[in-house]
C-alpha positions, -999 to 999 in steps of 0.1 A, spaced: 422 -526 338 424 -566 328 446 -585 354 474 -609 348 470 -640 373 498 -628 393 483 -591 394 449 -609 407 464 -626 432 476 -596 448 452 -578 445 428 -603 465 456 -607 487 449 -568 490 416 -568 494 417 -597 519 439 -578 542 426 -554 572 422 -517 553 457 -508 562 487 -531 563 508 -530 594 542 -552 590 563 -559 620 593 -558 602 616 -590 618 591 -596 637 600 -563 657 635 -559 659 633 -525 682 616 -545 703 631 -584 704 662 -600 685 653 -600 651 641 -626 631 636 -648 664 604 -661 673 604 -639 703 605 -610 680 574 -628 661 555 -636 696 563 -604 706 547 -591 673 519 -611 671 510 -599 711 507 -565 698 485 -576 671 498 -567 636 485 -576 600 516 -587 588 550 -608 599 576 -596 580 606 -616 576 638 -629 557 648 -662 543 683 -682 535 688 -717 527 713 -737 545 738 -760 530 708 -794 534 682 -776 518 666 -759 552 644 -725 550 653 -705 576 648 -669 587 677 -649 584 685 -613 565 723 -620 563 737 -641 541 764 -647 565 766 -647 601 762 -617 616 792 -612 642 767 -578 662 740 -604 669 758 -638 671 777 -657 694 792 -693 688 787 -724 704 818 -717 731 787 -682 737 818 -658 723 812 -631 698 820 -633 661 855 -616 657 841 -610 621 817 -620 595 804 -657 603 802 -684 576 775 -683 553 742 -699 559 745 -720 527 776 -735 540 762 -746 569 735 -776 577 708 -772 596 719 -790 629 751 -768 628 737 -734 624 716 -738 657 747 -741 674 745 -703 674 729 -679 695 712 -646 681 693 -638 713 714 -608 720 730 -577 705 767 -574 707 773 -544 737 788 -516 721 780 -524 683 765 -496 661 734 -520 661 730 -520 696 731 -482 699 702 -483 670 679 -502 690 688 -494 725 657 -506 735 656 -545 724 649 -570 750 677 -596 750 664 -633 749 693 -653 758 695 -691 741 675 -678 707 680 -695 673 676 -688 644 647 -707 634 631 -725 604 605 -709 580 579 -738 596 585 -727 628 574 -689 623 541 -707 609 537 -729 637 541 -699 660 511 -682 644 491 -716 646 500 -719 682 490 -680 691 456 -691 675 462 -665 648 448 -676 612 448 -643 598 481 -629 604 500 -626 572 539 -635 563 558 -611 541 589 -632 531 622 -618 514 645 -641 494 680 -629 508 696 -632 478 721 -612 458 729 -612 416 760 -600 423 768 -623 444 759 -657 432 786 -679 447 769 -671 482 731 -684 476 715 -710 461 704 -696 423 672 -673 420 652 -707 403 660 -730 429 661 -703 460 623 -696 452 612 -732 445 630 -739 479 606 -712 495 574 -717 477 575 -757 491 578 -747 525 546 -723 517 524 -745 502 533 -771 528 523 -751 556 490 -740 535 495 -704 539 504 -695 503 471 -672 503 480 -655 535 519 -647 524 537 -627 498 574 -631 487 594 -600 483 628 -590 469 655 -565 458 666 -593 429 635 -593 410 645 -625 392 629 -646 424 597 -627 415 596 -641 384 597 -672 394 575 -670 421 549 -658 395 553 -685 369 560 -718 394 534 -701 420 509 -678 407 487 -686 441 518 -667 457 515 -629 456 549 -611 451 562 -580 464 587 -556 445 614 -543 467 631 -513 460 661 -489 465 687 -469 451 716 -489 449 696 -515 430 676 -494 405 706 -468 394 690 -432 392 708 -426 357 688 -459 341 717 -479 339 712 -511 335 712 -531 368 715 -569 374 687 -566 401 657 -558 383 655 -591 360 659 -567 324 632 -546 334 651 -507 333 643 -468 344 655 -457 312 624 -476 299 596 -467 320 609 -434 334 599 -443 375 600 -471 397 560 -476 399 563 -479 361 588 -502 365 571 -523 387 539 -526 365 560 -539 337 574 -562 353 539 -576 364 540 -567 400 511 -555 420 526 -544 455 557 -519 455 580 -515 486 602 -489 486 624 -471 513 599 -444 528 631 -419 526 626 -423 486 588 -418 486 568 -383 476 532 -380 475 536 -377 437 551 -415 437 524 -426 457 498 -410 436 513 -426 404 519 -457 421 479 -456 427 472 -449 387 494 -478 379 469 -502 406 502 -511 424 493 -509 469 525 -492 480 542 -504 515 573 -488 524 601 -499 547 612 -489 575 594 -467 588 601 -461 629 595 -424 636 564 -412 646 563 -381 630 574 -403 599 542 -423 599 521 -398 605 541 -382 572 535 -414 551 500 -419 562 495 -386 551 509 -394 515 481 -418 511 503 -455 513 487 -484 516 507 -498 543 537 -497 568 567 -519 576 583 -514 608 609 -521 637 586 -510 663 550 -521 657 536 -510 689 542 -469 680 530 -473 641 498 -493 659 497 -464 685 494 -437 656 471 -454 632 450 -462 661 451 -424 670 439 -419 633 404 -445 637 424 -468 617 411 -506 617 438 -529 635 438 -566 635 432 -585 669 469 -586 696 473 -625 700 493 -632 727 508 -667 732 498 -686 764 526 -693 783 
């Protein structure tokens, strides 16, 4: 199969990576506050191939690491130390200096989120970091091989909440290039418009096609998420990813089946499902033949991989 330049970059990325891509979701969300420097440090200390994270852009153009377009009341306390009463302001409506006044180092007691992650260790005082801070953290750990899988948190159905697809992608690419990490970075998104921009403007950066049932309607209806590529025209999500110019597909693990993994591999796609936490599910996905796993508990995933004799990256704890 002849590779386009973007497919070739993704293929080189997968070849250069360890045999299996172990990704720490939002750093290590099950163990430390999501998308914070302590969570990424925890993942590095465990030993992961890739740090998975999300990004947003502040009003003054700073690319920061955050999952939600608005400040999440389940994990956010204001400058007064009180929990937010409801969804907070849009990150894009705040300057970076305003954003870092909020504490995201603990889950709200009694919340549904807290019940899902009872083992998360709080780090009071943790702030939403800049993307550049995550790159710097890996350098301080002496880790020049760890990769970064960065999601653009943009919703085509809520265009006023964030920068547009092109401006968002350009802002992210600028930070990645400035850090010299383009060859160790993938940019992922449910909004495939941003991936088209990256493939056109920064072909040295590999792209990852996220999918979910609510962004790709099973009936084949038009979707604002898939940049004009529709299920009815291609018959399967792997075929859609290939048609869009992708080489890496990242579906929810519960939607995967062995036949889909096999189809993706026939099309030349790597398959890296999210978010796989239970050891039994990790085992099942490995039996399917996936190329990587994104997990809130990279320690659990690492233990399962080690038991199978799968090569793993070295831990790189930070010196204190």
